[in-house]
C-alpha positions in Angstrom: -12.1 -27.4 -86.2 -13.9 -25.4 -83.8 -12.3 -23.6 -81.0 -13.0 -25.2 -77.7 -13.9 -23.1 -74.8 -12.0 -23.6 -71.6 -14.1 -24.5 -68.6 -14.1 -21.9 -65.9 -14.0 -22.8 -62.3 -17.4 -22.3 -60.5 -16.3 -19.3 -58.4 -14.3 -17.6 -61.1 -15.4 -14.2 -62.2 -14.2 -14.8 -65.7 -11.2 -12.5 -65.5 -7.7 -13.7 -65.5 -6.1 -13.8 -62.0 -3.5 -11.1 -61.5 -2.8 -12.1 -57.9 0.6 -11.0 -56.8 2.5 -12.4 -53.9 2.2 -10.1 -50.8 5.2 -10.5 -48.5 3.4 -8.8 -45.6 0.5 -11.1 -45.8 2.7 -14.1 -45.8 4.5 -12.9 -42.7 1.1 -12.2 -41.0 -0.2 -15.6 -42.0 3.0 -17.2 -40.6 2.7 -15.3 -37.3 -0.9 -16.4 -36.9 0.1 -20.0 -37.6 2.9 -19.8 -35.0 0.5 -18.3 -32.4 -2.0 -21.0 -33.1 0.6 -23.7 -32.6 1.7 -22.1 -29.3 -1.9 -21.9 -28.2 -2.4 -25.6 -28.9 0.8 -26.5 -27.1 -0.2 -24.4 -24.1 -3.6 -26.1 -23.9 -2.0 -29.5 -24.2 0.6 -28.7 -21.5 -2.1 -27.3 -19.2 -4.3 -30.4 -19.5 -1.3 -32.6 -18.9 -0.3 -30.7 -15.7 -3.9 -30.7 -14.4 -4.3 -34.4 -14.8 -0.9 -35.3 -13.2 -0.9 -36.0 -9.5 2.8 -35.3 -9.0 4.9 -35.6 -5.9 3.5 -33.8 -2.9 5.7 -31.2 -1.5 6.0 -31.0 2.3 6.8 -27.5 3.7 8.2 -27.2 7.1 8.1 -23.9 8.9 10.8 -23.2 11.5 9.7 -23.0 15.1 9.5 -19.4 16.2 10.4 -19.0 19.9 8.3 -15.9 20.3 5.4 -14.5 18.2 5.8 -10.9 17.1 4.0 -8.4 19.3 1.0 -6.8 17.6 0.5 -3.1 17.8 -2.7 -3.6 19.8 -0.7 -5.5 22.4 1.9 -2.8 22.6 -0.9 -0.2 23.1 -2.6 -2.3 25.7 0.7 -2.7 27.6 1.7 1.0 27.3 -1.2 3.2 26.2 -0.6 6.7 25.0 -2.9 9.0 26.8 -4.7 11.8 25.1 -2.2 14.5 26.2 -0.8 16.7 23.5 2.5 18.5 24.2 4.9 20.8 22.4 8.5 21.0 23.5 10.5 24.2 22.8 14.3 24.3 23.2 15.0 27.5 25.2 18.5 26.6 26.3 20.3 26.3 22.9 21.6 22.7 23.2 21.2 21.1 19.8 18.7 18.1 19.8 17.7 18.4 23.4 14.0 18.9 22.5 13.9 15.8 20.4 15.6 13.7 23.2 13.0 15.0 25.7 10.2 14.1 23.2 11.5 10.5 23.2 11.5 10.5 27.0 7.9 11.8 27.2 6.7 9.4 24.6 8.1 6.6 26.7 6.0 8.1 29.5 2.8 7.8 27.4 2.7 11.5 26.4 1.9 12.4 22.8 4.5 15.0 21.7 3.2 16.8 18.7 6.1 19.3 18.2 9.7 19.6 19.2 11.2 22.9 18.1 13.2 25.9 19.1 11.8 28.6 21.5 11.9 32.3 20.5 15.2 32.6 22.2 17.7 30.4 24.0 18.2 32.4 27.2 15.7 30.6 29.5 17.4 30.0 32.8 14.6 27.7 34.1 12.4 25.1 32.5 8.8 26.2 32.2 5.7 24.0 31.9 2.8 26.0 30.6 -0.8 24.7 30.8 -2.7 25.8 27.6 -6.2 24.6 28.4 -8.4 23.3 31.3 -7.1 19.7 31.0 -5.5 19.3 34.4 -4.8 15.6 33.8 -2.3 16.5 31.1 -0.5 18.9 33.4 -0.3 16.4 36.2 1.1 13.7 33.8 3.8 16.1 32.5 4.7 17.3 36.0 5.0 13.7 37.1 7.4 12.9 34.2 9.5 15.8 35.4 9.3 14.7 39.0 7.7 18.0 40.3 4.4 18.9 41.9 1.8 20.2 39.5 1.1 23.1 41.9 4.7 24.4 41.7 4.0 28.0 40.6 7.7 28.6 40.1 7.9 26.2 37.2 4.3 25.8 36.2 2.3 28.6 34.6 -1.3 28.8 33.3 -1.5 30.7 30.0 -4.6 29.5 28.1 -4.1 29.5 24.4 -6.3 27.1 22.4 -4.7 28.2 19.1 -1.6 26.2 19.9 -3.5 22.9 19.6 -1.7 21.4 22.6 -2.5 20.9 26.3 0.9 21.7 27.6 3.9 23.7 26.3 7.3 22.9 27.8 10.1 25.4 27.3 13.4 23.8 28.2 15.7 26.0 30.3 19.4 25.7 31.2 18.3 23.8 34.4 16.9 20.8 32.4 19.6 18.4 33.7 18.6 19.2 37.3 15.6 16.9 37.0 17.0 13.6 38.1 14.8 11.3 35.9 15.4 13.4 32.8 19.1 13.7 33.5 19.4 10.0 33.8 17.6 9.5 30.5 19.7 12.1 28.7 23.0 10.6 30.0 22.0 7.1 28.7 21.0 8.5 25.3 
């Protein structure tokens, strides 16, 4: 009897298969299958949610008695003028320069700096005009309640390097200005 030849599959190379099971490949194949199922479930869910009309939700906003004020409106009501001022504490009372800065800002003056003077022995408050901007000097003098021509309190010492229009050095008499004294007593 003649030996019969086994039929080979069409794609077979003729060698015996020595395929081993690969656990990493099996895990990867399982992960791909799970992700595929999740993708199909997501697409199904999305199409169901898009096609449903659902129950309309009515949103009621509470009535606001007053609309918030916009920054533009605040500026229009109380514009800050182009007056740059520095305040130097020359009397030694802690925080007085910052309090006066708040007072001047409420009077539409832009206070760039509130700091200590070179010493704290100034008996009188000095207002020093640093440039030719007379409008700024008048505005600061008005806030102090004094005449801008008062040569005892107001000095002209041009110094463009300071970057301000007016320098105020607070002296020990700061509370003698009635409007400032009233403000300091309230704050």
